[in-house]
Steps between C-alpha positions, in 0.01 A plus 500: 500500500827403338730272701876514467699187402654482842161519674356250251770246595414536867127430458502223235682172435772569246690282255838552339724288287832510678720264294483322163751235388485338162708436190855608427474598134299756309209366295521144640212377717623347827361164615447640854433844639493594871319813623488623857176678575463693825149528640474741791174394658316735733373347824138492387580285193616141483757348266268212405221738401706699251400476135867467399531162675174383350634586156829318564322183624303473174816481287643149522838588340578758772674401818488744788611508862375710786783635714 
Protein backbone atom coordinates (compact mmCIF):
# COMPACT_ATOMS: atom_id res chain seq x y z
CA UNK A 1 0.00 0.00 0.00
CA UNK A 2 1.38 3.41 -0.96
CA UNK A 3 1.68 5.97 1.82
CA UNK A 4 1.35 9.70 1.14
CA UNK A 5 4.19 12.08 2.08
CA UNK A 6 2.06 13.64 4.82
CA UNK A 7 1.24 10.25 6.35
CA UNK A 8 4.88 9.18 5.99
CA UNK A 9 5.99 12.20 8.04
CA UNK A 10 3.56 11.27 10.81
CA UNK A 11 4.78 7.69 11.21
CA UNK A 12 8.56 8.13 10.77
CA UNK A 13 11.32 10.36 12.08
CA UNK A 14 12.00 13.01 9.43
CA UNK A 15 15.02 15.19 8.68
CA UNK A 16 15.18 18.47 6.79
CA UNK A 17 17.95 20.98 6.21
CA UNK A 18 16.38 24.26 7.29
CA UNK A 19 19.20 26.78 6.88
CA UNK A 20 22.69 26.84 5.33
CA UNK A 21 25.16 29.71 5.82
CA UNK A 22 28.56 29.82 4.14
CA UNK A 23 30.70 31.96 1.89
CA UNK A 24 29.89 35.33 0.38
CA UNK A 25 31.41 34.95 -3.10
CA UNK A 26 30.77 32.59 -5.99
CA UNK A 27 33.40 29.88 -6.58
CA UNK A 28 35.30 30.60 -3.32
CA UNK A 29 35.28 27.96 -0.60
CA UNK A 30 34.34 29.36 2.81
CA UNK A 31 36.44 28.44 5.83
CA UNK A 32 33.26 27.76 7.83
CA UNK A 33 29.77 26.57 6.93
CA UNK A 34 26.80 26.34 9.30
CA UNK A 35 23.80 24.14 8.54
CA UNK A 36 20.65 23.83 10.64
CA UNK A 37 19.17 20.36 10.40
CA UNK A 38 15.72 19.72 11.83
CA UNK A 39 15.02 16.20 13.09
CA UNK A 40 11.40 15.57 13.96
CA UNK A 41 11.63 12.49 16.12
CA UNK A 42 8.57 10.35 16.68
CA UNK A 43 7.94 9.28 20.30
CA UNK A 44 9.08 5.68 19.74
CA UNK A 45 12.57 6.80 18.55
CA UNK A 46 15.37 8.45 20.51
CA UNK A 47 17.68 11.22 19.33
CA UNK A 48 20.76 9.34 20.56
CA UNK A 49 19.85 6.26 18.53
CA UNK A 50 19.53 8.01 15.18
CA UNK A 51 22.10 7.10 12.54
CA UNK A 52 22.56 10.78 11.62
CA UNK A 53 24.10 11.55 15.00
CA UNK A 54 26.31 8.46 14.80
CA UNK A 55 27.60 9.72 11.43
CA UNK A 56 28.25 13.22 12.81
CA UNK A 57 30.18 11.89 15.82
CA UNK A 58 32.58 9.98 13.52
CA UNK A 59 33.73 13.15 11.73
CA UNK A 60 36.14 15.05 13.95
CA UNK A 61 36.03 18.27 11.86
CA UNK A 62 32.28 18.67 12.38
CA UNK A 63 30.91 20.55 15.34
CA UNK A 64 27.25 20.06 16.16
CA UNK A 65 24.85 21.12 18.87
CA UNK A 66 21.58 19.58 19.96
CA UNK A 67 18.94 22.20 20.64
